C-alpha positions as CSV (number, residue, x, y, z in Angstrom):
1,M,26.8,0.6,-3.0
2,A,25.6,-2.6,-1.3
3,K,28.3,-5.0,-0.2
4,P,28.3,-8.7,-0.9
5,P,27.5,-11.2,1.7
6,D,29.9,-11.6,4.6
7,T,31.6,-15.0,4.9
8,D,32.6,-17.1,7.9
9,G,36.1,-17.6,6.5
10,K,35.2,-20.8,4.7
11,G,33.3,-19.2,1.8
12,K,29.9,-19.6,3.4
13,P,27.6,-16.7,4.3
14,S,27.8,-15.7,7.9
15,A,24.9,-14.8,10.1
16,S,24.9,-11.2,8.8
17,L,24.0,-12.5,5.3
18,F,24.2,-9.3,3.5
19,Y,24.9,-5.6,4.1
20,V,23.2,-2.5,2.8
21,P,24.0,0.5,5.0
22,L,21.0,1.8,6.9
23,S,21.8,5.3,5.7
24,Q,21.4,4.1,2.1
25,A,18.1,2.4,2.9
26,I,16.9,5.5,4.6
27,L,17.5,7.6,1.5
28,Y,15.6,5.1,-0.6
29,W,12.6,4.9,1.6
30,L,12.4,8.7,1.8
31,K,12.6,9.0,-1.9
32,L,9.9,6.4,-2.3
33,G,7.7,8.3,0.1
34,F,7.9,11.4,-2.2
35,I,7.3,9.5,-5.5
36,S,4.9,6.7,-4.6
37,F,1.9,7.9,-6.6
38,G,-0.6,5.5,-8.2
39,G,-2.1,3.8,-5.2
40,P,-0.9,0.5,-3.7
41,A,-0.6,-1.2,-7.1
42,G,1.7,1.5,-8.5
43,Q,3.7,1.7,-5.2
44,I,4.2,-2.1,-5.2
45,A,5.3,-2.0,-8.8
46,M,7.8,0.8,-8.0
47,M,9.3,-1.2,-5.1
48,H,9.5,-4.3,-7.3
49,A,11.2,-2.4,-10.1
50,E,13.8,-0.8,-7.8
51,L,14.4,-3.4,-5.1
52,V,14.0,-6.6,-7.2
53,E,15.1,-5.6,-10.7
54,R,17.5,-2.8,-10.3
55,R,19.2,-2.8,-6.8
56,R,18.7,-6.6,-6.3
57,W,18.3,-6.1,-2.5
58,I,15.7,-8.9,-2.5
59,S,14.7,-11.7,-4.8
60,E,11.5,-12.1,-6.7
61,Q,10.4,-15.1,-4.6
62,R,11.1,-13.4,-1.2
63,F,9.4,-10.2,-2.5
64,L,6.2,-12.1,-3.5
65,H,6.2,-14.1,-0.3
66,A,6.2,-10.9,1.7
67,L,3.6,-9.3,-0.6
68,N,1.2,-12.2,-0.3
69,Y,1.3,-12.0,3.5
70,C,0.7,-8.2,3.4
71,M,-2.3,-8.8,1.1
72,L,-3.8,-11.0,3.8
73,L,-3.7,-8.2,6.4
74,P,-6.0,-5.3,7.1
75,G,-4.2,-2.1,6.4
76,P,-2.3,-0.5,3.5
77,E,-0.4,-3.4,1.9
78,A,2.2,-1.2,0.1
79,T,3.2,0.4,3.5
80,Q,3.3,-3.0,5.1
81,L,5.5,-4.4,2.4
82,A,7.9,-1.5,2.9
83,I,7.9,-2.2,6.7
84,Y,8.5,-5.9,6.0
85,I,11.5,-5.4,3.7
86,G,13.0,-2.8,5.9
87,W,12.6,-5.1,8.9
88,L,14.1,-8.1,7.1
89,M,17.2,-6.0,6.1
90,H,17.7,-3.9,9.3
91,R,15.7,-5.5,12.1
92,T,13.0,-3.6,14.0
93,L,14.6,-0.2,13.5
94,G,14.8,-0.8,9.7
95,G,11.1,-1.7,9.6
96,I,10.0,1.3,11.7
97,V,12.2,3.7,9.6
98,A,10.9,2.3,6.3
99,G,7.3,2.6,7.3
100,I,7.6,6.1,8.7
101,L,9.5,7.5,5.8
102,F,7.0,5.8,3.3
103,V,4.0,7.7,4.8
104,L,5.6,10.8,6.3
105,P,5.8,12.9,3.0
106,S,2.1,12.1,2.3
107,L,1.0,13.0,5.8
108,L,2.9,16.4,5.8
109,L,1.6,17.2,2.3
110,L,-2.0,16.4,3.2
111,I,-1.8,18.5,6.4
112,A,-0.6,21.4,4.3
113,L,-3.3,20.9,1.7
114,S,-5.9,20.5,4.3
115,W,-4.9,23.8,5.9
116,L,-5.1,25.6,2.5
117,Y,-8.5,23.9,1.9
118,M,-9.9,25.0,5.2
119,A,-8.3,28.5,5.3
120,Y,-9.0,29.5,1.7
121,G,-12.0,27.4,0.7
122,S,-12.2,25.4,-2.5
123,L,-9.1,24.8,-4.7
124,P,-10.1,25.8,-8.2
125,A,-6.5,26.0,-9.4
126,V,-6.2,22.2,-8.8
127,A,-9.1,21.4,-11.1
128,G,-7.1,21.3,-14.3
129,V,-4.3,19.2,-12.6
130,L,-6.9,16.8,-11.4
131,Y,-8.5,16.5,-14.8
132,G,-5.2,15.3,-16.2
133,M,-4.0,13.2,-13.3
134,K,-7.2,11.1,-12.7
135,P,-7.0,9.4,-16.2
136,A,-3.3,8.8,-15.5
137,V,-4.1,7.0,-12.3
138,V,-6.4,4.7,-14.2
139,A,-3.5,3.9,-16.6
140,I,-1.1,3.4,-13.7
141,V,-3.3,0.9,-12.0
142,L,-3.9,-1.0,-15.3
143,A,-0.1,-1.0,-16.0
144,A,0.6,-2.3,-12.5
145,A,-2.1,-5.1,-12.8
146,W,-0.4,-6.1,-16.1
147,R,3.1,-6.2,-14.6
148,I,2.0,-8.1,-11.4
149,G,-0.1,-10.4,-13.5
150,Q,2.8,-11.3,-15.7
151,R,4.8,-12.4,-12.7
152,T,1.9,-14.0,-10.8
153,L,-0.4,-15.7,-13.3
154,R,2.0,-18.4,-14.4
155,N,-0.6,-20.9,-15.6
156,R,-4.3,-21.1,-16.6
157,L,-5.4,-22.1,-13.1
158,L,-4.0,-19.0,-11.5
159,A,-5.4,-16.9,-14.4
160,A,-8.8,-18.4,-13.8
161,I,-8.6,-17.4,-10.1
162,A,-7.8,-13.8,-11.1
163,L,-10.7,-13.7,-13.5
164,A,-13.0,-15.2,-10.9
165,A,-11.9,-12.5,-8.4
166,F,-12.5,-9.8,-10.9
167,I,-16.1,-11.0,-11.6
168,A,-16.7,-11.6,-7.9
169,I,-15.8,-8.0,-6.8
170,S,-17.0,-6.1,-10.0
171,V,-20.2,-7.9,-10.9
172,L,-21.3,-9.9,-7.9
173,R,-20.1,-7.2,-5.4
174,L,-18.7,-9.8,-3.0
175,P,-16.7,-8.4,-0.1
176,F,-13.0,-8.5,-0.4
177,P,-12.4,-10.7,2.7
178,A,-14.7,-13.3,1.2
179,I,-12.7,-13.3,-2.0
180,V,-9.4,-13.6,-0.1
181,A,-10.8,-16.5,2.0
182,S,-12.1,-18.2,-1.1
183,A,-8.7,-17.8,-2.9
184,A,-6.9,-19.1,0.2
185,L,-9.2,-22.2,0.3
186,L,-8.6,-22.8,-3.4
187,G,-4.8,-22.5,-2.9
188,W,-5.0,-24.9,0.1
189,L,-6.8,-27.5,-2.0
190,G,-4.6,-26.8,-5.0
191,G,-1.4,-27.3,-3.0
192,R,-2.6,-30.8,-2.3
193,L,-4.2,-31.8,-5.6
194,R,-2.0,-29.9,-8.1
195,P,1.1,-28.7,-6.1
196,Q,3.1,-27.9,-9.3
197,A,0.6,-25.2,-10.2
198,F,1.1,-23.3,-6.9
199,S,4.8,-23.7,-6.4
200,L,6.5,-20.4,-5.9
201,G,9.7,-21.8,-7.4
202,A,8.2,-22.5,-10.8
203,G,8.4,-20.4,-13.9
204,A,8.3,-16.9,-12.6
205,H,11.3,-17.2,-10.4
206,A,13.6,-18.8,-12.9
207,A,15.2,-15.5,-13.6
208,T,16.5,-15.3,-10.1
209,A,17.6,-18.9,-9.8
210,A,18.8,-20.2,-13.1
211,P,22.4,-20.0,-14.2
212,G,23.0,-17.3,-16.8
213,A,19.8,-15.4,-15.7
214,S,19.5,-11.8,-16.7
215,H,19.6,-10.7,-13.0
216,P,22.6,-11.3,-10.7
217,P,21.8,-13.0,-7.3
218,A,20.0,-10.8,-4.9
219,L,21.4,-9.8,-1.5
220,I,18.4,-11.5,0.1
221,D,18.1,-14.3,-2.4
222,D,15.7,-17.3,-2.7
223,H,17.9,-19.5,-0.6
224,T,19.4,-16.9,1.7
225,P,19.0,-18.3,5.3
226,T,16.6,-16.5,7.6
227,P,18.6,-14.0,9.7
228,P,18.5,-14.5,13.5
229,H,16.2,-11.5,14.2
230,A,13.6,-12.9,11.7
231,R,13.4,-16.4,13.3
232,F,10.0,-17.2,14.8
233,S,9.4,-17.5,18.5
234,W,6.2,-17.4,20.6
235,A,7.9,-15.1,23.1
236,G,8.9,-12.6,20.4
237,L,5.3,-12.7,18.9
238,L,3.7,-12.0,22.3
239,R,6.3,-9.4,23.2
240,T,5.9,-7.3,20.0
241,S,2.1,-7.7,20.0
242,A,1.9,-6.5,23.7
243,A,4.2,-3.5,23.0
244,G,2.1,-2.4,20.0
245,S,-1.2,-2.8,21.9
246,A,0.3,-0.8,24.8
247,L,1.3,2.1,22.5
248,M,-2.2,2.2,21.1
249,A,-3.8,2.1,24.5
250,L,-1.5,4.7,26.0
251,A,-2.0,7.1,23.1
252,W,-5.8,6.9,23.5
253,L,-5.7,7.3,27.3
254,L,-3.5,10.4,26.9
255,L,-6.1,11.9,24.5
256,A,-8.9,11.1,26.9
257,W,-7.0,12.6,29.8
258,L,-6.0,15.8,28.0
259,F,-9.2,16.5,26.0
260,G,-11.9,14.2,27.4
261,A,-13.0,10.7,26.5
262,D,-16.2,11.9,24.8
263,R,-14.5,14.7,22.8
264,T,-13.5,14.7,19.2
265,L,-9.9,13.6,19.4
266,A,-10.5,10.6,21.6
267,Q,-13.5,9.6,19.4
268,M,-11.2,9.8,16.4
269,G,-8.7,7.6,18.1
270,W,-11.2,4.9,18.8
271,F,-12.9,5.2,15.4
272,F,-9.7,5.0,13.3
273,S,-8.5,2.1,15.4
274,K,-11.5,0.1,14.3
275,A,-11.1,1.4,10.7
276,A,-7.5,0.1,10.7
277,L,-8.8,-3.4,11.3
278,M,-11.3,-3.2,8.5
279,T,-9.1,-2.1,5.6
280,F,-9.0,-5.5,3.8
281,G,-8.6,-4.7,0.1
282,G,-7.0,-1.3,0.4
283,A,-8.3,2.2,0.9
284,Y,-11.3,1.9,-1.3
285,A,-12.7,-1.0,0.7
286,V,-12.7,1.0,3.9
287,L,-13.8,4.4,2.5
288,P,-17.5,3.6,2.8
289,Y,-16.9,2.9,6.5
290,V,-14.9,6.1,7.0
291,Y,-17.7,8.0,5.1
292,Q,-20.4,6.5,7.3
293,G,-18.6,7.4,10.5
294,G,-17.0,10.7,9.6
295,V,-19.9,12.2,7.6
296,E,-23.1,10.5,8.9
297,H,-22.4,9.5,12.4
298,F,-19.9,12.0,13.9
299,Q,-20.5,14.7,11.3
300,W,-16.8,15.7,11.3
301,L,-17.2,16.9,7.7
302,S,-19.7,17.1,4.9
303,A,-20.2,14.7,2.0
304,A,-18.8,17.3,-0.4
305,Q,-15.7,17.8,1.8
306,M,-15.2,14.0,1.9
307,V,-15.1,14.0,-1.9
308,D,-12.7,16.9,-2.0
309,G,-10.5,15.1,0.5
310,L,-10.4,12.0,-1.7
311,A,-9.4,14.1,-4.7
312,L,-6.5,15.6,-2.7
313,G,-5.5,12.1,-1.5
314,E,-5.3,10.9,-5.1
315,T,-2.9,13.7,-6.0
316,T,-0.4,13.1,-3.2
317,P,2.1,10.3,-2.9
318,G,1.9,7.5,-0.3
319,P,-1.0,5.3,0.6
320,L,-4.5,6.5,-0.4
321,I,-5.8,5.6,3.1
322,M,-3.9,8.7,4.2
323,V,-7.1,10.5,3.3
324,V,-8.0,9.8,6.9
325,A,-5.6,12.6,7.8
326,F,-7.8,15.0,5.8
327,V,-10.8,13.7,7.7
328,G,-9.0,14.1,11.0
329,F,-7.9,17.6,10.1
330,V,-11.3,18.9,9.0
331,G,-13.1,17.2,11.8
332,A,-10.9,18.6,14.5
333,W,-10.9,22.1,12.9
334,T,-14.7,22.3,12.5
335,H,-15.4,20.8,16.0
336,D,-13.0,23.2,17.7
337,A,-11.1,20.3,19.3
338,I,-8.7,22.9,20.7
339,A,-10.6,26.0,21.7
340,G,-9.6,29.1,19.6
341,Q,-6.8,27.3,17.7
342,P,-8.4,25.6,14.7
343,A,-5.2,25.1,12.8
344,L,-3.4,23.5,15.7
345,A,-6.5,21.3,16.3
346,G,-6.5,20.3,12.6
347,V,-2.9,19.3,12.7
348,L,-3.4,17.2,15.9
349,G,-6.6,15.6,14.4
350,A,-4.6,14.6,11.3
351,L,-1.8,13.1,13.5
352,V,-4.3,11.2,15.6
353,A,-6.0,9.7,12.5
354,A,-2.7,8.7,11.0
355,W,-1.3,7.2,14.3
356,F,-4.3,5.0,15.0
357,T,-4.6,4.0,11.3
358,F,-1.0,3.0,10.7
359,V,0.4,1.7,14.0
360,P,-1.5,-1.6,13.7
361,S,0.3,-2.2,10.4
362,F,3.7,-1.9,12.1
363,V,2.5,-4.4,14.8
364,F,1.2,-6.9,12.2
365,I,4.6,-6.9,10.4
366,L,7.0,-6.8,13.3
367,A,5.1,-9.4,15.2
368,G,4.0,-11.7,12.3
369,G,7.0,-11.4,10.0
370,P,9.0,-14.1,11.7
371,L,6.1,-16.5,11.4
372,V,5.8,-15.7,7.7
373,E,9.5,-16.3,7.2
374,S,9.2,-19.7,8.8
375,T,6.8,-20.8,6.1
376,R,9.1,-20.2,3.2
377,G,9.5,-23.4,1.2
378,N,6.5,-25.0,2.9
379,L,4.1,-25.5,0.0
380,R,1.1,-26.1,2.2
381,M,1.6,-22.6,3.6
382,T,2.7,-20.8,0.4
383,A,0.1,-22.3,-1.9
384,P,-2.8,-20.3,-0.4
385,L,-0.7,-17.2,-0.6
386,T,0.0,-17.8,-4.2
387,A,-3.7,-18.2,-4.9
388,I,-4.4,-14.9,-3.0
389,A,-1.7,-13.1,-5.1
390,A,-3.5,-14.3,-8.3
391,A,-6.9,-13.1,-6.9
392,V,-5.4,-9.7,-6.1
393,V,-4.5,-9.2,-9.8
394,G,-8.2,-9.5,-10.6
395,V,-9.1,-7.1,-7.7
396,I,-6.5,-4.5,-9.0
397,A,-8.0,-4.8,-12.5
398,S,-11.5,-4.1,-11.0
399,L,-10.1,-1.1,-9.2
400,A,-9.0,0.3,-12.6
401,L,-12.6,-0.4,-13.8
402,F,-14.0,1.5,-10.8
403,F,-11.7,4.4,-11.4
404,G,-12.5,4.5,-15.1
405,S,-16.3,4.5,-14.6
406,H,-15.9,7.7,-12.5
407,V,-13.3,9.4,-14.6
408,F,-14.5,8.6,-18.1
409,R,-18.2,8.9,-17.5
410,P,-18.6,11.2,-14.5
411,A,-22.1,12.5,-15.5
412,G,-23.3,9.7,-17.8
413,Q,-21.4,11.1,-20.8
414,W,-18.1,10.0,-22.2
415,E,-15.1,12.3,-21.4
416,W,-13.1,11.7,-24.6
417,P,-10.2,14.0,-23.6
418,A,-9.8,12.0,-20.4
419,L,-9.9,8.7,-22.4
420,L,-7.2,10.0,-24.7
421,I,-5.0,11.0,-21.8
422,A,-5.5,7.6,-20.2
423,A,-4.6,5.8,-23.4
424,A,-1.5,8.0,-23.9
425,A,-0.4,7.3,-20.3
426,A,-1.0,3.6,-20.7
427,I,1.1,3.5,-23.8
428,A,3.9,5.5,-22.2
429,L,3.9,3.2,-19.1
430,M,3.6,-0.2,-20.8
431,R,5.1,0.3,-24.3
432,F,7.8,2.8,-23.7
433,K,8.4,2.0,-19.9
434,Q,8.3,5.6,-18.8
435,G,8.4,6.4,-15.1
436,T,5.3,7.1,-13.1
437,I,6.3,10.6,-12.1
438,R,7.1,11.7,-15.6
439,V,3.8,10.4,-16.9
440,L,1.9,12.1,-14.0
441,I,3.5,15.4,-14.7
442,A,2.8,15.2,-18.4
443,C,-0.8,14.3,-17.8
444,A,-1.2,17.1,-15.3
445,I,0.1,19.6,-17.9
446,A,-2.3,18.2,-20.5
447,G,-5.1,18.6,-17.9
448,I,-4.2,22.3,-17.3
449,V,-4.1,23.0,-21.0
450,L,-7.5,21.3,-21.6
451,S,-9.1,23.1,-18.7
452,Y,-8.6,26.3,-20.5
453,R,-10.2,25.1,-23.8
454,V,-13.1,27.1,-25.0
């Protein structure tokens, strides 16, 4: 049980502000790592429901402020949000623990599935499960867009930004970075011309601030002072950035020394380092780049294997970008990265891909978090982030459309059973407020049953 804020003897919060035992936080982040299905939208919705609504570890405003920053960054935003909240609560150790536990179950599960895939060929037994779970994923993304939109689109102007983002990415095929930059520009202008429309304190956050609200005050509340470790300094920014860059460089030099700079593992380190800096908009924005490099340029795996890896990634918890572990495993296995030991090579390839993909996210949060905390309450800084959050709602909705087009009409014909499964899942999530895991299990069972239909 979380303890109330410490006081300085005069009834005022002390520098410690709040206290949630690190052991309790560890258990939560590990649990989240095992149940975080549904992609970044579903993962962010899970964190909001648990940390903002149920446990009250962090307020709505602080949660959205952190989320908006993570949306700006390249890399998996849900993972970065977990790192940010863990860091805010328990310093650097808390951020590192939160991030590792959020991705570790997904990494270990994908390594195991990749080994089964390479050792025993295709996975026909998974076909029925996939048939039921893919429509459920569409419903989960739609439900998350609805929930986040209810919190974010507080007026017509923000709703218009979301609609424009949806059209821009779905119809005009504009790149996600261009949409983010445009939304930030609109927010910057809006913060000067119509500041009330972009104020984080309006409307949506009344529940956390108003007397008699349905939620009690959060441990990290809207007006909780910034803890000492989260205060910005140029020395801290440079120190953390240098440490992260050194870790990346030393890891690559070690691979080059042990296996050769022009060999598979060192090539993977360099390639996934670049991919980590291009993942604006989530995994689906960077998958074409991974496909071009892994399939066409380096030929680590075939196009069919890439599709199979994506299907496996969709069925595992954690960030979808973890599909890079499958690419690393298959590439190191097929290219005999460790002579005569394909399984060991595959495991090392998966670890290399994960390391160079995720370490930049830790650096971005641990180095940039204090700067973001210093902008709270500064409308000129938060208005662009508010506009970006609105645009992201439209982008998430477009992701549901993208999923649906491939799940409901895979060969140009409507898959009515898949549509029915998605509709049932959406009703269960949005009308009856059922949990994500329960819905996924039910849909997987329905898929297995339907796969045996005559």
